[in-house]
N, C-alpha and C positions, 0 to 999 in steps of 0.2 A: 742637810743631807747626813747619813749616816757615817761617821769616822770609824776606823778600824787600825790597828798597827800592822804597819806594813813589816810582817815577818818578826825578825829578831834585830832589826834596825833602828831601833828605839824612834823611828819615825811614824806618824799617823798620816791617813789618807782618806779621803771619802771613797765610799765604794764604786761611786760612779765617777770616771775620768774622761780626758779628752784624748782621742786619738789623731795625732796630727799627721798622719801619712796623707791626707786628702789634700792639706793645704800646701803640701811640698809639690806632689807631681803623680803622675799616672792615674789620675782619676777625672781626666778632663780638665778644661779651663777653670780656673780658679781664681778671680781677681785678687790683689794685693788687699784691697778695701774688704772683700767678702771673707777672705781669708782671716784678717785681723778680726772683723765682727763676730766671726764664729768662735773665735777664741775666747773674744771678751764675754761673748753672751754665757759659754760654758762656765767662766770664772765668776761671772754676775751672777750665775745660778748656784754657785758654791762649789763647785768642782776644784778639788786643789792637788791634782794628780793629772799629769800631761805627760804623753808618751811620744817620742819623735824617734829620728835617726839620722845619721848623717848624709844618707843616699836619699831622703826624701827631697827630690827638687835639687839634688846634688847642694844641700845645705839650705835651700830656700825656708823648708821648715821650720830648723833650728834659728835661723835670722830672723823669722816672723816672730816666733816665741821671745826671742830677745826684745824685740821693738814693742810687742804689746806688753810684756812685763816692766819696760822701762815707762810706760805712759799709767802704769797703776802704783797705787799707793797699797801700804798694808803688808801683812805676811807672804812672803813669796811661796809660790806652789812646789809641790815636789815635781821635779823635772827629770825624766829618765830619758836615756838615749841609747844609741845603739852604734856597735862599730864591727868591721870587718869585711863588709860586702862591697868596700871599695878596692879589695884585693883584686888584682888581675896578673895571673889567674887566679880563680879563687879555690885554692887548694890547702890541704890540711898544713903543709910545712911553711906556707906563706904567713901564718898565725905567730908572727914573732912578736918578741917584747917591744922592739924599736918599730915595727909597724904599729902595732896597736897603740903605743904611745903617741905616735904621729898623728892617727886618728882621733885620740882623745885631744891634743893639743888644737887640733882643728875645731873640734866640738867645743871646746872651752873659748876659742875666739867668737866662733858662730853665736853662742848663746850669752856671749859677754860674761861669763862665769869665772870665778876663781879656783872653784872645784865642782865637780859634776856630782850631783846626788847620786845617781845610779847610772851605770854604763852597763849594757846587756851585749853579749856577743850575738852577733846578728844572724841567727841561721846557719851557723858554718857546717861545713863538711862534719858528717858525723863523727869521725875519729876525734876530732877536736875537743868534742865534750870529756873524753877520759884521757886526756894528753896533761899530765902533770905541770909540765914545763910552760903550757899556756896560762894556767891559773898562778902558777908562780910568778910569771911577767905581771899578771893582774895586781898580785899582793903587794909586788915591789912599786908600781904605779900608784897603788893605794897608799902604801907608805911615805911616797914624796908629796902626800896631799893633795893630789890631782884628782882624785874620785872619792867618795865616801865609801860605797858599795859597787859590788858588782853582782849581775845575774847572767842569765842565757834566755835567748829567745829560740825556740825550736818548732821543729815542724811535727815530730812523732812523739808518742807516748814513750817509746823505749828512749829516746834521746832525752827527755825530761827525768826519766828513771835515773840514767845514768848520772846526768850532770849535778844533780842534788846529792850525789855522793862526796862530791868535792866540797870540802869543810868552807870556803870562802863563799860559794854561792849562796845568796840571799834571796834570789826570785826566780821564777822560770815564766816565761811568757809563753803562752800556748794558745792555739785556735780551741774555742769551746762555745757552742751554741747549740740551738733546738737541732742543726744539722751535725753536729760532731758532739757526742756525748760520751765517747770513749775515755777521755780523761779521767770523768768521775769515778769509773769503776775500777781503772787500773794506774793511777797517777796520784789522785787528789788524798787519798788517804795517807801515802807515804809524805807527800808534802807537808801535810798536818802533823805528821809524826815529827818531823825535822824541823818544824815552825819555818817552813820556806814560803815566802809570799808567792802567791798565783796572779798573775796579770792575763786577764782572759781577752784575747784579742779576736779580729773578725767576727764580733759577736751578732751582727745582722746578715751576716754571710754576704757581704759585699752589696747590700742593700736588698735582697730577696726577703730578708724577714720585715721588711718595712709593708711588705704586702701592695706595694705600689707597681711592681713590674708586671709585665704582660709578655706573651711570647713576641709582640711587636716592638719592646723596649729597643730602642738604638743607644748605642754609646759612641763616643768621639775616638777617633782612631788613634789618639794617646793615652786612652782609659783601658787600664789593665782589663777591664772586663770585655774589651773588644779583642785584646790581641794575646791574652794569656789564659784562655780556658782550656787548653791542653798543655800547659805549661810549658809554652814557647820560649818565655822570658826568665820565668821563676816558677818555683813550685807551684803545680796547679790548685793545690789545696787552699793557696791565698785567694783564690778567687772562685767566689760562690761556694767556698768551702769543698770546693773539690765535686760537689754536686752537679750532674747533668742537667742542663737550665730545664728541660722539660720536667724532670723528676721533681725539682725543687719547686716549681710552680705549683705542681699536682699535691706537694705536701703543704705547700701555704695554705692553700684552699682549705684543704682539710683543718689545718690550725686555726682559720678564722674562726670557728665556732668554739674555741677554747679563751678566745680574748675577752675579759670583762667588760661590761656594759660601760660605754663612755671611754673606754683606754683606747689607744692606737696599738696598732698591731707591734711597732717598733717597741714602745713602752713594755708591753707585754714581754716580747723576746726578750729585753733586758732585764726585766724583773724574773724572769724564768732563771736566769744565768746566777742572780743574787741570791736565789733561794740556796744556791750551794755555798755552804759555809767556808769551803777550803779556797773559795776565790776571794781573793783580796780587792782588785778593782777590775772594773769590766771598762773597756776603752772604745765607746764606740766613736767614728770620725764624724765630721760635719764639715760640708762645703760653705755652708750659710748659717747666720745667726738664726734663722728659723728651725735650721735642722739640728742646732746645738740646743734649743730651747725645748724642742721635742724630746730629744733624747732626756733632758733632765727629768721630764715628767714620771720617767720610769721610778724615780726616789718617792713619788707620792704614790704609788701603788700597795695595795694591801697585799699580804704574803698570799701566794697561791694556793688554792685547796689540793689535798692529796689528790683527787679523782682528776684534777687538771692536770697535775704534773704526772700522773700515770697516762692520761690520755696522750700527753706529748710524747711521753717515752714510747708507746705503741706507735704512732705515726713514724717516729723516728725508725723503730725496728723494723717494721713492714715495709717502708717505701725507700728510707735513706740509708739506714746500716749497711745493706749489700752493696753499696757504692764506695763508701768510705771507711768502714770499721778496719778493714783489713789492710788499707794503705797507711794509715796513720796512727 
């Protein structure tokens, strides 16, 4: 797999990584065996980047990562986690140094690590991204040796643009896929200019861009695709990228014609993201080993041609953008 520098951290990572939300929770039942097998398969395929968070299954995702890494020899992958969403109430003034250090200490235990490779503020309230005291607290925690670097996970392009003005922010995680193209126009050039790493999340639009869903698709009650379509639990953009389900299905049908012969739609969707030079790593999730192996196939696809890229953008502009462009 192709490797790339992770911004200005001095670390390298493969451009395809593993998103560990699904093995933690809110994606329906995932057995411990399946969760571990999916991560093993991703690492066996050559991926060297894992993204998780302390709230994924209340630490389950982090603990599974610890168990899997303990079972493997050789160099350890780059593990990025997140902090902040355990706050209750989740308000700007709750983002204190003491609170963040407590979350980091918990993640250190969950991951069995002496130092965290990367901690990301986990989609905090918008004012946090411009609060110098929050970032000073992270600098202090870094000085203690508990974290190597820190970044942010954002919902909106405006939040991303604000966050990278903070000198210590080395990375931004943002939704970017065939159904969410705004970051390429309004954020990626600035990220590249500042040598800030970009982590592209929700790359398959919660599974829509696998091309396997239909109007009759059903989801478990504890799957966010059942309970968060309108933002009932968290930002609705995290579920199906915020695109109405019927609109997304129509767009998927048009995108099928662009998929290279012999490729899956999922691999095509991931390869489309990797065509953007500003994207450092893309983090599809997987609930099974088979899904992880299928995601890895994107690394083998040839670069997409210009007419294909243009056609994808036209489909987005015509069908999807009216529903998402103004919101995030």
